[in-house]
TORFI-258915 format. One record per residue (C-alpha): residue number from 0; z, y, x. Coordinates in Angstrom, 1 decimal. Layout:
nr / Z / Y / X
NUM / Z / Y / X;
...
% end
This chain:
nr / Z / Y / X
0 / 53.3 / 22.9 / -61.7;
1 / 52.0 / 19.3 / -60.8;
2 / 49.3 / 20.5 / -58.4;
3 / 45.8 / 19.1 / -58.8;
4 / 45.3 / 17.5 / -55.4;
5 / 48.1 / 15.5 / -56.1;
6 / 47.2 / 14.7 / -59.8;
7 / 43.9 / 13.3 / -57.9;
8 / 45.8 / 11.8 / -55.3;
9 / 47.7 / 9.4 / -57.9;
10 / 44.6 / 8.9 / -59.7;
11 / 42.8 / 7.2 / -56.7;
12 / 45.8 / 4.8 / -56.8;
13 / 45.1 / 3.6 / -59.9;
14 / 43.1 / 0.8 / -58.0;
15 / 46.2 / -0.3 / -56.5;
16 / 47.3 / -1.6 / -60.2;
17 / 46.4 / -5.0 / -61.4;
18 / 42.5 / -5.2 / -63.0;
19 / 42.2 / -5.6 / -66.4;
20 / 43.7 / -3.0 / -68.1;
21 / 43.8 / -2.7 / -71.8;
22 / 43.6 / 0.8 / -73.1;
23 / 42.6 / 2.4 / -76.6;
24 / 41.8 / 5.6 / -76.8;
25 / 41.9 / 7.4 / -80.5;
26 / 39.7 / 10.2 / -81.2;
27 / 37.8 / 10.2 / -78.2;
28 / 34.3 / 11.0 / -79.2;
29 / 34.8 / 14.9 / -77.4;
30 / 37.2 / 17.1 / -75.9;
31 / 40.1 / 15.7 / -74.0;
32 / 39.7 / 12.0 / -75.5;
33 / 36.3 / 11.7 / -74.2;
34 / 36.8 / 13.3 / -70.5;
35 / 40.4 / 11.5 / -69.9;
36 / 38.5 / 8.0 / -70.9;
37 / 36.0 / 8.7 / -68.5;
38 / 38.4 / 9.0 / -65.9;
39 / 40.2 / 6.1 / -67.0;
40 / 36.7 / 4.4 / -66.5;
41 / 36.0 / 5.8 / -63.5;
42 / 39.4 / 4.8 / -61.7;
43 / 40.5 / 1.5 / -63.2;
44 / 39.3 / -2.0 / -62.1;
45 / 37.2 / -3.9 / -64.8;
46 / 38.9 / -2.2 / -68.1;
47 / 38.9 / -3.2 / -71.3;
48 / 38.6 / 0.0 / -73.6;
49 / 38.5 / 0.6 / -77.4;
50 / 37.7 / 3.7 / -78.3;
51 / 37.3 / 5.0 / -82.0;
52 / 35.6 / 8.0 / -83.5;
53 / 33.3 / 9.1 / -86.4;
54 / 30.1 / 9.5 / -84.8;
55 / 28.4 / 6.6 / -84.1;
56 / 25.9 / 8.8 / -81.6;
57 / 28.7 / 9.9 / -79.7;
58 / 29.8 / 6.5 / -79.6;
59 / 27.0 / 5.2 / -78.5;
60 / 26.4 / 7.9 / -75.4;
61 / 29.5 / 7.5 / -74.2;
62 / 29.5 / 3.5 / -74.2;
63 / 26.5 / 3.7 / -72.0;
64 / 28.4 / 6.4 / -69.7;
65 / 31.3 / 4.6 / -69.4;
66 / 29.2 / 1.6 / -68.5;
67 / 27.3 / 2.9 / -65.6;
68 / 31.1 / 4.4 / -64.0;
69 / 32.4 / 0.9 / -64.4;
70 / 29.8 / -1.7 / -64.5;
71 / 32.3 / -4.8 / -64.7;
72 / 34.6 / -2.5 / -67.6;
73 / 34.5 / -3.7 / -71.4;
74 / 34.3 / -1.4 / -73.6;
75 / 33.7 / -1.4 / -77.8;
76 / 33.1 / 1.4 / -79.6;
77 / 34.8 / 0.8 / -83.3;
78 / 33.4 / 4.2 / -85.7;
79 / 35.6 / 5.0 / -88.7;
80 / 37.3 / 7.9 / -90.3;
81 / 41.3 / 7.3 / -89.0;
82 / 42.3 / 10.0 / -91.7;
83 / 42.5 / 7.0 / -94.0;
84 / 45.5 / 4.7 / -93.4;
85 / 43.5 / 1.5 / -94.9;
86 / 41.3 / 2.0 / -91.6;
87 / 43.9 / 2.8 / -88.8;
88 / 45.2 / -0.5 / -90.1;
89 / 41.9 / -2.5 / -89.9;
90 / 41.2 / -1.0 / -86.7;
91 / 44.2 / -2.1 / -85.4;
92 / 44.0 / -6.0 / -86.9;
93 / 40.5 / -5.9 / -85.0;
94 / 42.5 / -5.5 / -81.9;
95 / 44.9 / -7.7 / -82.4;
96 / 42.7 / -10.3 / -82.9;
97 / 41.1 / -9.8 / -79.6;
98 / 43.9 / -8.8 / -77.3;
99 / 46.9 / -9.9 / -76.5;
100 / 48.7 / -7.1 / -74.7;
101 / 47.8 / -3.0 / -74.6;
102 / 48.2 / -1.0 / -71.5;
103 / 47.8 / 2.4 / -72.8;
104 / 47.3 / 3.5 / -76.5;
105 / 45.6 / 7.7 / -76.1;
106 / 46.1 / 9.1 / -79.3;
107 / 44.2 / 13.1 / -79.0;
108 / 42.4 / 12.4 / -82.8;
109 / 43.2 / 16.1 / -84.8;
110 / 41.7 / 18.6 / -86.7;
111 / 41.9 / 22.7 / -87.2;
112 / 41.1 / 22.1 / -91.2;
113 / 44.2 / 23.2 / -92.8;
114 / 43.1 / 22.9 / -96.6;
115 / 41.5 / 19.5 / -97.0;
116 / 43.1 / 16.5 / -98.7;
117 / 42.6 / 12.7 / -98.3;
118 / 41.0 / 10.4 / -100.7;
119 / 44.7 / 8.8 / -100.3;
120 / 46.3 / 12.0 / -101.3;
121 / 47.4 / 12.9 / -97.2;
122 / 47.2 / 16.6 / -96.0;
123 / 43.9 / 16.2 / -93.8;
124 / 45.4 / 17.8 / -90.6;
125 / 48.6 / 16.0 / -91.5;
126 / 46.7 / 12.5 / -92.1;
127 / 45.3 / 12.9 / -88.3;
128 / 48.0 / 14.5 / -86.3;
129 / 51.0 / 12.9 / -87.4;
130 / 50.5 / 9.8 / -89.9;
131 / 47.4 / 8.1 / -87.8;
132 / 49.1 / 8.7 / -84.6;
133 / 52.7 / 6.8 / -85.9;
134 / 50.3 / 3.7 / -87.9;
135 / 48.4 / 3.4 / -84.3;
136 / 51.6 / 3.2 / -83.0;
137 / 53.7 / 1.2 / -84.9;
138 / 51.2 / -1.7 / -85.4;
139 / 50.3 / -2.0 / -81.6;
140 / 53.7 / -1.2 / -80.1;
141 / 54.2 / -5.1 / -79.9;
142 / 51.1 / -5.6 / -77.7;
143 / 52.3 / -2.8 / -76.0;
144 / 55.4 / -4.3 / -75.0;
145 / 53.7 / -7.5 / -73.8;
146 / 52.3 / -6.3 / -70.9;
147 / 53.2 / -6.3 / -67.4;
148 / 51.6 / -3.7 / -65.6;
149 / 51.9 / -0.2 / -67.3;
150 / 52.9 / 0.5 / -70.9;
151 / 52.3 / 3.8 / -72.2;
152 / 51.5 / 5.7 / -75.6;
153 / 50.3 / 9.1 / -74.9;
154 / 49.8 / 11.7 / -77.7;
155 / 48.1 / 15.0 / -77.2;
156 / 49.1 / 17.6 / -79.8;
157 / 51.6 / 20.8 / -78.8;
158 / 54.2 / 19.5 / -76.4;
159 / 57.0 / 21.7 / -75.3;
160 / 56.1 / 24.1 / -78.2;
161 / 58.3 / 22.2 / -80.6;
162 / 59.9 / 24.2 / -83.3;
163 / 62.0 / 23.8 / -86.4;
164 / 60.7 / 21.0 / -89.3;
165 / 60.3 / 21.9 / -92.2;
166 / 61.3 / 18.9 / -94.6;
167 / 60.5 / 20.5 / -98.0;
168 / 56.8 / 20.9 / -96.7;
169 / 56.5 / 18.0 / -94.6;
170 / 52.7 / 18.2 / -94.6;
171 / 52.4 / 21.8 / -93.6;
172 / 50.3 / 22.8 / -96.8;
173 / 52.4 / 26.0 / -97.0;
174 / 54.1 / 27.3 / -93.7;
175 / 51.9 / 29.7 / -91.2;
176 / 50.0 / 28.5 / -88.7;
177 / 52.8 / 29.1 / -86.0;
178 / 55.5 / 27.7 / -88.3;
179 / 53.4 / 24.2 / -88.5;
180 / 52.7 / 24.2 / -84.5;
181 / 56.3 / 23.8 / -84.1;
182 / 56.9 / 21.7 / -87.3;
183 / 54.1 / 19.1 / -86.3;
184 / 54.8 / 19.2 / -82.4;
185 / 58.9 / 18.2 / -83.5;
186 / 57.4 / 15.7 / -85.9;
187 / 55.6 / 13.9 / -82.9;
188 / 58.2 / 14.1 / -80.2;
189 / 60.8 / 12.8 / -82.6;
190 / 58.8 / 9.9 / -84.0;
191 / 58.0 / 9.2 / -80.2;
192 / 61.7 / 9.3 / -79.8;
193 / 62.3 / 6.8 / -82.6;
194 / 59.4 / 4.2 / -81.2;
195 / 61.1 / 4.4 / -77.6;
196 / 64.3 / 3.7 / -79.3;
197 / 63.0 / 0.2 / -80.8;
198 / 60.7 / -0.4 / -77.7;
199 / 62.9 / 0.9 / -74.8;
200 / 60.3 / -0.5 / -72.1;
201 / 57.6 / 1.6 / -73.0;
202 / 57.2 / 5.2 / -72.4;
203 / 56.1 / 8.0 / -74.5;
204 / 54.1 / 11.1 / -73.7;
205 / 53.5 / 13.9 / -75.9;
206 / 51.7 / 16.7 / -74.1;
207 / 50.2 / 20.3 / -74.7;
208 / 46.3 / 20.1 / -73.2;
209 / 45.8 / 23.7 / -72.7;
210 / 42.3 / 25.5 / -73.4;
211 / 40.2 / 23.3 / -72.9;
212 / 36.7 / 22.6 / -74.8;
213 / 36.7 / 20.3 / -77.7;
214 / 34.9 / 19.6 / -80.7;
215 / 38.1 / 19.9 / -82.7;
216 / 36.9 / 22.6 / -85.0;
217 / 34.2 / 20.6 / -86.3;
218 / 34.1 / 21.2 / -90.1;
219 / 36.6 / 23.7 / -90.6;
220 / 36.1 / 26.4 / -92.8;
221 / 37.7 / 29.7 / -94.2;
222 / 37.4 / 32.9 / -93.3;
223 / 40.7 / 32.4 / -91.0;
224 / 39.3 / 29.7 / -89.3;
225 / 36.1 / 31.7 / -88.5;
226 / 38.1 / 34.3 / -86.9;
227 / 39.9 / 31.8 / -84.8;
228 / 36.3 / 30.2 / -83.6;
229 / 35.1 / 33.3 / -82.6;
230 / 38.2 / 34.2 / -80.9;
231 / 38.2 / 31.1 / -79.1;
232 / 34.9 / 31.8 / -78.2;
233 / 35.8 / 35.2 / -76.4;
234 / 38.3 / 33.8 / -74.5;
235 / 37.6 / 30.5 / -73.7;
236 / 35.9 / 31.8 / -70.3;
237 / 39.4 / 33.2 / -69.0;
238 / 41.5 / 30.5 / -69.8;
239 / 39.6 / 27.4 / -70.5;
240 / 40.7 / 23.8 / -67.9;
241 / 37.5 / 22.0 / -66.7;
242 / 37.4 / 19.3 / -68.5;
243 / 37.4 / 17.1 / -65.0;
244 / 40.2 / 18.7 / -64.0;
245 / 41.9 / 18.4 / -68.2;
246 / 40.7 / 14.3 / -67.7;
247 / 42.3 / 14.0 / -64.4;
248 / 45.2 / 16.1 / -66.1;
249 / 45.4 / 13.5 / -68.9;
250 / 44.8 / 10.3 / -66.8;
251 / 47.6 / 11.4 / -64.4;
252 / 50.3 / 11.2 / -67.4;
253 / 48.9 / 8.3 / -68.4;
254 / 49.4 / 6.4 / -65.2;
255 / 51.9 / 7.9 / -62.9;
256 / 55.2 / 6.7 / -62.4;
257 / 56.4 / 9.7 / -62.9;
258 / 56.8 / 9.7 / -66.5;
259 / 57.8 / 5.8 / -67.0;
260 / 60.3 / 4.3 / -69.4;
261 / 63.4 / 4.7 / -67.1;
262 / 64.3 / 4.6 / -63.5;
263 / 64.4 / 0.9 / -63.5;
264 / 60.9 / 0.7 / -65.1;
265 / 59.0 / -1.9 / -63.4;
266 / 55.7 / -1.3 / -65.1;
267 / 55.8 / 2.5 / -64.5;
268 / 52.4 / 2.6 / -63.3;
269 / 51.4 / 4.1 / -60.0;
270 / 54.3 / 4.6 / -57.8;
271 / 55.2 / 8.3 / -57.0;
272 / 54.7 / 9.9 / -53.4;
273 / 53.6 / 13.3 / -52.1;
274 / 57.3 / 14.1 / -53.1;
275 / 57.0 / 13.6 / -56.8;
276 / 60.3 / 12.9 / -59.0;
277 / 60.9 / 11.2 / -62.1;
278 / 60.1 / 14.1 / -64.9;
279 / 62.6 / 15.1 / -67.1;
280 / 62.8 / 13.9 / -70.6;
281 / 63.4 / 15.3 / -74.0;
282 / 66.8 / 14.1 / -73.7;
283 / 67.1 / 16.5 / -70.3;
284 / 67.6 / 13.5 / -68.3;
285 / 65.2 / 12.8 / -65.5;
286 / 63.0 / 9.8 / -66.3;
287 / 64.7 / 8.7 / -70.2;
288 / 61.4 / 7.1 / -71.5;
289 / 60.2 / 10.3 / -73.6;
290 / 58.7 / 13.3 / -72.6;
291 / 57.5 / 16.9 / -73.8;
292 / 54.7 / 18.0 / -71.2;
293 / 52.9 / 21.1 / -70.4;
294 / 49.4 / 21.2 / -69.7;
295 / 50.6 / 21.2 / -65.7;
296 / 52.4 / 18.1 / -65.7;
297 / 56.1 / 20.0 / -66.7;
298 / 58.7 / 18.9 / -68.7;
299 / 60.0 / 21.8 / -71.8;
300 / 61.9 / 24.2 / -70.9;
301 / 66.2 / 23.6 / -71.8;
302 / 65.5 / 26.0 / -74.9;
303 / 63.3 / 23.3 / -76.3;
304 / 65.4 / 20.6 / -75.2;
305 / 68.5 / 21.9 / -76.8;
306 / 66.4 / 22.7 / -80.5;
307 / 65.5 / 18.9 / -80.4;
308 / 68.7 / 17.8 / -79.3;
309 / 70.3 / 19.7 / -82.3;
310 / 67.9 / 18.3 / -84.7;
311 / 68.6 / 14.9 / -83.4;
312 / 72.6 / 15.5 / -83.8;
313 / 71.3 / 16.0 / -87.5;
314 / 69.7 / 12.2 / -87.7;
315 / 66.1 / 13.7 / -87.7;
316 / 65.0 / 11.1 / -85.9;
317 / 65.5 / 8.4 / -88.5;
318 / 64.7 / 11.4 / -91.7;
319 / 61.3 / 12.2 / -89.9;
320 / 60.4 / 8.3 / -89.4;
321 / 61.3 / 7.3 / -93.5;
322 / 59.5 / 9.7 / -94.6;
323 / 56.2 / 9.2 / -92.2;
324 / 56.4 / 5.5 / -93.4;
325 / 57.2 / 6.5 / -97.2;
326 / 53.9 / 8.6 / -97.4;
327 / 52.2 / 6.1 / -95.6;
328 / 53.3 / 3.4 / -98.1;
329 / 51.8 / 5.8 / -100.9;
330 / 49.0 / 6.6 / -99.6;
331 / 48.0 / 2.8 / -99.0;
332 / 48.7 / 2.0 / -102.7;
333 / 46.7 / 4.6 / -103.3;
334 / 43.8 / 3.4 / -101.5;
335 / 43.6 / -0.2 / -103.2;
336 / 42.7 / -1.8 / -100.2;
337 / 38.8 / -0.2 / -100.3;
338 / 37.2 / 1.0 / -96.9;
% end
């Protein structure tokens, strides 16, 4: 475990990075996204931040809070439903029209709704967790590659819990909850490996946030979801990670050189001190640029690495990327470009 004092000390050194870091936070109007955004504003010098969410009210509130934390920073809230691929494309075009580089892309958008479908024909949960996240990465990767000081993508889901991928049920409409968690976690991790192959100078972190208070269950319906909500309410006081600590830990994953793009990464972020070493990547090698990280900053166990290695040998990285792209193309074709 990376102890909290080491995390906090590293975050305090974010001020040693050049001013004007550009960050994009997708799913930042509650929970992990919101608290990480605020910690980023607290430590970064004159940051420029785009944050995306559904609630205009929450966006306005968070913008004011960020401006109070960083009076010289620039904060732009984009209100949009990111389960629609056409909206993701529109958001990315807006950002690309204003920025030449991006240092950090933070993805935490998600839901516990299991039965809904978007008007573009994608399962709602998969649209947010798999398709929107990958669309953001693909569209913004050229800007990340051009950054000089930090180049990182962070995706918050179920890292270290990777499991078998069900190609015959890619959107996880028919598999159980536990199988779905492992299935989607592996898709996220392997898709990141594919993006890293295309952009080896960018580092990719998939992490598990632990138990953190958030609004991910908003709108969830049905007896199973009601039961899960009740269980979460009862257990939360025993297992929850405080929001500020969660924000600090996620900011550390976003900015520490421990999770850089390689052993020679000159834009790895905050330099390592306090005896920290490069984290072990998903391929079992230290500092290899793609990481599956638990709630306390440590890499996935060898069992998960072996599972990923087997899927890698079976060509699953390309299969996953091809399936994602094909499904997004169909979704966009069905939307007819309407906003």
